[in-house]
N, C-alpha and C positions, 0 to 999 in steps of 0.2 A: 521873238523867235531867235534862237541862236543859229549859227551857220549850218550845223549838222541838221537841224530841223528844216531849214530852208532847202537843203540839198534833198532830203527825203520828200519834201512837198513837191519840189521840181520834178523829181523822178516819178512820183505818183501821178501828178497832173499831166506830165508830158505836153506842155503847152505848144501849140502850133505857132512858132515865131517867124515863119516865112510865108510868103504868098506866091503861089504858082500861077502865072498868067497863062492864058490860052496859047500865046506864042511860044512860051517856054515848054508847055506840055506837048505841043506839036513837035518842037525840036527834039525833046526826049523820045517821043514816039518814033522818030526816024532812026533812033538807035535801039529800038525794040523795047523801050521802057515806058509803059503806059501809066500815066498818073492823072488823077483828077485835078482840075483847076481849083483854085481857092486856097484856103489856109491849110498849111501842111507843117509837119515837124520834120526837119532834116537833122534831128538830134543825133549826137554820138551815142554809142552804146552806153547803157547805165553803168557798166563797169569802168568806163573812162571817167565819168563824173565821180564815181566813188573813189577811183584812184586819185583824182585831183583833190578830193576831200581829205584823203589821207596824207597827202604830201604838202599841200599849201597851208601855210601858217598865217595867223592873223597879222603878222608883221611883214609878210612878203609883198613884194612888188611883182605884178604879173603883166604879161602882154599876150595878145593873140592876133592872128589875122583871121578874119571871118567874124560872124556875129550870130548868136543864138543862145542855146542853153548853156554852152560853156561860158559865155559872157556873164550870164546870171550866176552861175556857180562860182566863177572866179571873183566876181564882185562881192558875193556873200562871204567868201573865204579869206581874201587877201586884204591888205591895208589899202591898196589902190590897184586898179586894173586899167590897162589901156587896150582898147578894142580898135584895131585898124581894119576898116571895112569899106568896100566901095559904097558910094552913096546909094542906098536902097531905102528910101524913106519908109516904106511899109515895114520892112524887117526891123529897122532901128526903132520905129515907133512901137511895134509890137513888143520888142525887148524892153524898152523903157516902161511901157504900160505894165508888163508883167512884173518888173522890178518894183514898181509902185504898189502893185497888188499885194506882193509878199513882204513889203517893208524894207527893201534895200534902197538906201538913199542914193539918188542919182549922182551925187558928187563922189561916189566910190568908183565911178567909171569915167574915163575920158574917151569919148568916141572921136576917132580921127577918120573923117569921111573922105577918104582918098584911096586910090589904088596903093597897095603895099609897096610896089616898086618906086612910087613917088614919095610915100610917107616915111617909110623906114629909114632911108638915108638922112632924113631930117632929124632923127633922134639926136639929142645932145649927148656929149660924152658923160655927163653926170647921170643920165638915165640908165640905171642898171637894174636887171631883173633876176628874180629867183626862179621863176617858172614861166615858160612860154608855151604857147599852143599854136601850131601852124595848121590852119584849116580854111585858108582863103582860096584864091584861085588855084586850081589843081593842075592847070596846063603848064607845060614847060615854057619859060624858065622860072615861073613864079615860086614853086617850092624851093628852088635853089636860091633865088634872091632873098626870099623870106628867111631861110635858114642863115644865109651869109650875114645879112644886116642885123638880124636878131642876135646871132652868136657873138657879134662884136659888143653887145650890151649885156651879156649874161655874166652873172657873178660866178666865181669859181664854185663848182659843185652844183650849179643850177641844173634844172631839168628842162629840156625842150621835147615836147611831144608833137607827133605828126598824126593827123587823121588821114584816113583813106590810103593806107600804105599799099593797097592792092593796085593803085594807079602807078604806072611806071615812073612818071615824073616825080612822084612823092617817094616811092620805094627806094630810089637811088640815094636818098639822103639818110638812110638808116645806118650811119657809120659813126664812129667815135670821134669826139672832139676832145682836145686836151683838157678843156676846162668845164665841159658840161656833160650831162648824161642824156643820151638821146633815146627816146622811147617812141615806138610806132604803134598805132591802133588801127 
């Protein structure tokens, strides 16, 4: 299967790559958002996956904060992908299992199992990226930190995308950088 076929399969199957515990469901309910416990898809809109499929080339190096369907898409599309995510064994295993199911070699992704505020400053100067996707912790100051540390490693003309721009802490970073193109979803 080529990368575009993998993308279409991912979108058609919409695999639930996250698990919602009863504790988390109860917390969400306090904010008026009722969700069933169990396997769930927190996937970005299909248009985001399709946008990534249009801009990511097979020779690109990519990075993201967060883990899920964008991890699968970027692993299928790019030369190599780095996924920085808090240690959530269930989410990571579901993502790896789905990659196995659709034939994406696990060595196409490096999983960094650490909070982005600790992991991103450890990137080496040689690590440069063509495309980045910020979709990790959405509370302040994480979107700012993620943008700052990732922007230091972006190639000129690279693209940084933000998910959940309706959230104020994310929204405030939809401005221009001198070397990258910023996009919000």
